[in-house]
C-alpha positions as CSV (number, residue, x, y, z in Angstrom):
1,M,-157.6,252.6,176.3
2,A,-158.0,256.1,177.6
3,T,-159.3,258.8,175.2
4,E,-157.6,262.2,174.9
5,T,-159.8,264.9,176.5
6,E,-160.1,268.5,175.1
7,A,-158.1,269.8,178.1
8,D,-155.2,267.4,177.4
9,R,-155.2,268.6,173.8
10,E,-155.1,272.2,174.8
11,F,-152.3,271.6,177.3
12,T,-150.3,269.8,174.7
13,T,-150.7,272.6,172.1
14,T,-149.7,275.2,174.7
15,D,-146.6,273.2,175.8
16,V,-145.5,272.7,172.2
17,S,-145.9,276.4,171.4
18,H,-143.9,277.3,174.5
19,L,-141.1,274.9,173.5
20,E,-141.0,276.4,170.0
21,T,-140.8,279.9,171.4
22,E,-137.9,278.9,173.6
23,Q,-136.1,277.2,170.7
24,S,-136.6,280.2,168.5
25,T,-135.2,282.5,171.2
26,R,-132.2,280.3,171.7
27,E,-131.5,280.2,168.0
28,K,-131.8,284.0,167.7
29,T,-129.4,284.4,170.7
30,L,-126.9,282.0,169.2
31,L,-127.1,283.7,165.8
32,W,-126.5,287.1,167.5
33,V,-123.5,285.8,169.4
34,D,-122.1,284.3,166.2
35,D,-122.5,287.6,164.4
36,H,-120.9,289.6,167.2
37,L,-118.4,287.1,168.5
38,K,-115.4,289.1,167.2
39,W,-116.5,292.1,169.1
40,L,-117.3,290.1,172.3
41,M,-113.8,288.5,172.1
42,T,-112.2,292.0,172.0
43,L,-114.1,293.3,175.0
44,P,-111.4,292.2,177.6
45,A,-108.7,293.9,175.6
46,V,-110.9,297.1,175.3
47,F,-111.4,297.2,179.0
48,I,-107.7,296.8,179.7
49,L,-106.9,299.4,177.1
50,F,-109.4,301.8,178.7
51,A,-107.9,301.2,182.1
52,L,-104.3,301.7,181.0
53,T,-104.7,304.6,178.5
54,F,-108.0,306.4,178.7
55,Y,-108.3,306.7,182.4
56,P,-104.7,307.9,182.9
57,L,-105.2,310.4,180.1
58,V,-108.4,311.8,181.8
59,R,-106.6,311.9,185.1
60,A,-103.6,313.7,183.6
61,L,-106.0,316.3,182.1
62,Q,-107.6,316.7,185.5
63,M,-104.3,317.1,187.3
64,S,-103.0,319.6,184.8
65,T,-105.7,322.0,185.9
66,M,-104.8,321.7,189.6
67,Q,-102.1,323.2,191.8
68,F,-100.8,320.8,194.4
69,L,-100.0,322.4,197.7
70,P,-99.1,320.8,201.1
71,T,-102.5,322.0,202.4
72,G,-104.4,320.4,199.5
73,T,-105.2,321.0,195.8
74,T,-106.5,324.1,194.1
75,F,-108.2,324.4,190.7
76,V,-106.2,326.8,188.5
77,G,-107.6,326.1,185.1
78,I,-105.1,326.6,182.3
79,Q,-102.6,328.5,184.5
80,N,-100.2,325.5,184.4
81,Y,-100.1,325.6,180.6
82,V,-99.6,329.4,180.7
83,D,-96.7,329.0,183.1
84,L,-95.0,326.5,180.7
85,L,-94.6,329.3,178.2
86,S,-92.2,331.2,180.5
87,N,-90.6,328.1,182.0
88,E,-87.0,328.2,180.8
89,A,-86.3,324.6,181.9
90,F,-89.3,323.3,180.0
91,I,-88.4,325.3,176.9
92,N,-84.8,324.0,177.1
93,S,-86.0,320.4,177.4
94,L,-88.1,320.9,174.2
95,V,-85.0,322.1,172.4
96,V,-82.9,319.2,173.7
97,T,-85.7,316.7,172.8
98,A,-86.0,318.2,169.3
99,Q,-82.2,317.7,168.8
100,F,-82.4,314.2,170.1
101,V,-85.4,313.2,168.0
102,G,-84.1,314.9,164.8
103,I,-80.7,313.3,164.9
104,A,-81.6,309.9,166.3
105,V,-84.6,309.2,164.1
106,G,-82.9,310.6,161.0
107,V,-79.8,308.5,161.4
108,E,-81.8,305.4,162.4
109,F,-83.9,305.7,159.3
110,L,-81.1,306.2,156.8
111,L,-78.8,303.6,158.4
112,G,-81.7,301.1,158.8
113,F,-82.8,301.6,155.2
114,G,-79.3,301.1,153.9
115,I,-78.9,297.8,156.0
116,A,-82.3,296.6,154.8
117,L,-81.3,297.2,151.1
118,L,-78.0,295.3,151.8
119,L,-79.8,292.4,153.4
120,N,-82.3,292.3,150.5
121,K,-79.4,291.1,148.3
122,K,-78.1,287.6,148.2
123,I,-75.3,287.9,150.7
124,K,-73.5,285.2,152.6
125,L,-74.9,284.2,156.1
126,R,-77.9,286.6,155.6
127,G,-79.9,284.7,158.2
128,L,-77.2,285.0,160.8
129,W,-76.8,288.8,160.2
130,Q,-80.6,289.2,160.5
131,T,-80.5,287.5,163.9
132,L,-77.5,289.4,165.2
133,I,-79.0,292.8,164.1
134,L,-82.2,292.2,166.1
135,I,-80.4,291.6,169.4
136,P,-80.2,295.3,170.6
137,M,-84.0,295.7,170.0
138,I,-84.8,292.8,172.3
139,L,-83.0,294.2,175.3
140,S,-84.7,296.6,177.6
141,P,-83.7,300.3,177.6
142,T,-82.5,300.1,181.2
143,V,-80.2,297.1,180.4
144,I,-78.9,298.9,177.3
145,G,-78.3,302.1,179.4
146,L,-76.2,300.1,181.9
147,I,-74.2,298.4,179.1
148,W,-73.4,301.7,177.5
149,R,-72.6,303.3,180.8
150,L,-69.8,300.8,181.2
151,L,-68.6,301.5,177.6
152,Y,-68.7,305.3,178.3
153,A,-66.8,304.9,181.6
154,P,-63.4,306.8,181.8
155,N,-60.6,304.6,180.5
156,G,-63.3,302.3,179.2
157,L,-63.6,300.4,175.9
158,L,-64.6,303.4,173.8
159,D,-61.8,305.6,175.3
160,Y,-59.4,302.8,174.4
161,I,-60.8,302.6,170.8
162,V,-60.5,306.4,170.2
163,A,-57.2,306.8,172.1
164,P,-55.1,307.2,168.8
165,L,-57.4,310.1,167.9
166,T,-57.4,311.8,171.3
167,G,-53.8,311.2,172.3
168,G,-54.9,308.9,175.2
169,A,-57.1,311.6,176.8
170,N,-60.6,310.6,178.1
171,V,-63.4,311.9,176.0
172,G,-65.9,312.3,178.8
173,W,-68.7,310.7,176.9
174,V,-71.4,311.4,179.5
175,S,-69.7,314.1,181.6
176,E,-68.9,316.7,179.0
177,T,-71.7,319.0,178.0
178,S,-70.8,319.1,174.3
179,V,-70.6,315.3,174.0
180,A,-73.2,313.9,176.4
181,L,-76.3,314.3,174.2
182,Y,-74.6,312.7,171.2
183,S,-73.6,309.8,173.5
184,V,-77.2,309.2,174.4
185,I,-78.2,309.5,170.7
186,L,-75.6,306.9,169.8
187,T,-77.0,304.5,172.3
188,D,-80.5,305.1,170.9
189,I,-79.3,304.5,167.4
190,W,-77.7,301.2,168.4
191,Q,-80.9,300.0,170.0
192,W,-83.6,301.1,167.5
193,T,-82.0,300.9,164.1
194,P,-82.8,297.2,164.0
195,L,-86.5,298.1,164.1
196,V,-86.2,300.1,160.9
197,V,-84.2,297.3,159.3
198,L,-86.9,294.7,160.3
199,V,-89.9,296.8,159.0
200,L,-88.2,298.0,155.7
201,F,-86.6,294.6,155.0
202,A,-90.1,293.0,155.2
203,G,-91.4,295.6,152.8
204,L,-88.5,295.0,150.3
205,Q,-89.3,291.3,150.3
206,S,-92.8,292.1,149.3
207,V,-91.9,294.1,146.2
208,P,-92.9,292.0,143.1
209,D,-89.9,290.7,141.2
210,N,-91.8,290.8,137.8
211,I,-92.2,294.6,138.0
212,S,-88.5,295.1,138.6
213,E,-87.6,292.7,135.8
214,A,-90.0,294.5,133.4
215,A,-88.3,297.8,134.4
216,V,-84.9,296.3,133.6
217,M,-86.2,295.1,130.2
218,D,-87.4,298.7,129.5
219,G,-83.9,300.0,130.3
220,A,-84.6,301.6,133.7
221,S,-81.5,302.2,135.8
222,R,-81.0,301.0,139.3
223,W,-81.8,304.5,140.7
224,Q,-84.9,304.8,138.6
225,R,-86.1,301.4,139.8
226,F,-85.5,302.4,143.4
227,L,-87.2,305.8,142.9
228,H,-90.3,304.7,140.9
229,I,-90.8,301.1,142.1
230,T,-89.3,300.4,145.5
231,L,-90.1,303.7,147.2
232,P,-93.8,303.7,146.2
233,Y,-94.2,300.2,147.6
234,L,-92.5,301.1,150.8
235,K,-94.2,304.5,151.4
236,S,-96.7,303.3,153.9
237,L,-94.1,301.3,155.8
238,I,-91.7,304.3,155.8
239,V,-94.3,306.6,157.3
240,L,-95.3,303.9,159.8
241,V,-91.8,303.3,161.1
242,L,-91.0,307.0,161.2
243,I,-94.1,307.6,163.3
244,I,-93.2,304.7,165.6
245,R,-89.7,306.0,166.1
246,L,-90.8,309.6,166.4
247,V,-93.3,308.8,169.2
248,D,-90.9,306.6,171.0
249,A,-88.0,309.0,170.8
250,L,-90.1,311.9,172.1
251,R,-90.8,310.0,175.3
252,V,-87.2,308.6,175.8
253,F,-86.4,308.4,179.5
254,A,-84.8,305.2,180.8
255,K,-81.5,305.5,178.8
256,V,-81.2,309.2,179.7
257,F,-81.9,308.4,183.4
258,V,-79.3,305.6,183.6
259,L,-76.6,307.3,181.5
260,T,-76.7,311.0,182.5
261,R,-79.7,311.8,184.8
262,G,-80.4,314.7,182.4
263,G,-76.9,316.2,182.9
264,P,-74.3,317.4,182.8
265,G,-76.2,320.6,183.6
266,S,-79.2,320.4,181.2
267,A,-77.4,319.0,178.2
268,T,-79.5,315.8,178.1
269,N,-82.5,317.1,179.9
270,V,-85.2,315.8,177.6
271,I,-88.9,316.6,178.2
272,S,-89.5,313.2,179.9
273,M,-86.7,313.9,182.3
274,Q,-88.0,317.4,183.0
275,M,-91.4,315.9,183.8
276,Y,-89.8,313.5,186.2
277,R,-87.9,316.3,187.9
278,T,-91.0,318.5,188.1
279,A,-93.2,315.8,189.5
280,F,-91.0,313.8,191.9
281,R,-88.3,316.3,192.9
282,F,-90.4,319.4,193.2
283,S,-93.7,317.8,193.8
284,N,-95.4,320.0,191.2
285,F,-97.7,317.3,189.8
286,G,-100.0,319.8,188.1
287,E,-97.3,321.4,186.0
288,A,-95.8,318.0,185.2
289,S,-99.2,316.8,184.0
290,A,-99.5,319.9,181.8
291,M,-96.1,319.0,180.3
292,A,-97.4,315.4,179.6
293,V,-100.6,316.7,177.9
294,S,-98.6,319.2,175.8
295,L,-96.3,316.4,174.7
296,L,-99.3,314.3,173.7
297,V,-100.6,317.1,171.6
298,V,-97.3,317.6,169.9
299,V,-97.1,313.8,169.1
300,L,-100.6,313.8,167.6
301,I,-99.9,316.8,165.5
302,L,-96.6,315.4,164.2
303,A,-98.1,311.9,163.5
304,M,-101.0,313.4,161.6
305,S,-98.7,315.7,159.7
306,F,-96.6,312.7,158.6
307,V,-99.6,310.8,157.3
308,K,-101.0,313.9,155.6
309,I,-97.8,314.9,153.9
310,A,-97.1,311.4,152.6
311,N,-100.8,311.0,151.6
312,V,-100.9,307.5,153.2
313,E,-104.0,305.5,154.0
314,F,-103.2,302.6,156.3
315,G,-106.6,301.1,156.1
316,S,-106.5,300.7,152.3
C-alpha cells in the first residue's frame, strides 16, 4: 500500500483551502444578492423610467435654451423664457387652462365624492352601478373625443335633448366661443369623475365601523361624523386624487384636439395645444420646450402646495 508523501499532504491542504475560499466567496455573493434582490429586480424599471422621463426632461431643458433656425440652432440662454412673458398667445393659454382645470377638477371632485358617499350606502345593484360608472375611465381620450364630437354635432343628440329650452335652435357646442370650453370641460368631467369615485369609495370602505358606531352612541350627528371621522380618514386620498387630476388636467390635449383644435379662435387653446402649435405649426421648438418646462414647474409647485397645505405624509 502506497504511503502519503509530504508533497501529497501539502497539495491536499492547499486544494482544500482553495475550495473553502471559493465556497466562502460564493456564499457571500449569494447573501449579497439575497439582501439586494429587491433593488436588482427594479433596475429594468429604473432604466425604462430614466429613458422615458429623465432623458426627455434633460433634452427639453436643453432645447429650451436654443433657437431653431433653418440654418441651424443657436444658443440663446433664457431668452425663450423671457419671450414667454410677452407672448399673448401663451398667456391666454394659461388663462384658458386655469379655467379648464379649476372648473373640471372642482366639479369632478364634488360630484365624485357625492357618488362615492351614495355607493357607500346599501343601495340596490351597487355592484352594477360601480361597473357602469368606471366605463368612461377605461376609454382612451381620443375615443371619448370622437364620441362626444358626434354628440355635439349640429342637430345631434344633445341639441335634440335641449331643444325645448332653445326653441329648436342649435347650441353650437364646439363652434360658439362662449360654449366651446364648457363643452370640453363636460367631456372631461364625464371621463374622469369615475376616478374620483373609485379612489374615495375605497377610502370610505376602509373607515372603521366601530368608530362611527361609538360616535352615534355619543350623540354625534351625521354631519359631525362626516366632518370629524370620515374626512380625517380620507384626507390623504383626497389630496392624492386632487393632485392626480390636477396634473392630468393641466396637460389635457387629446380631447381638445379632437373636439375643437383649440378653437373657435382661442376659446379652448389650452397650454398643451399652444405647445403643439408653437412646435409643429411654427417650428419654434425652443419656445415650445420653454413652455413645457414652465408647465412642469407650475405642476410641481401646485402639487407640493397641496401636500403642504393639507399637511399630508404619504409615506407614513
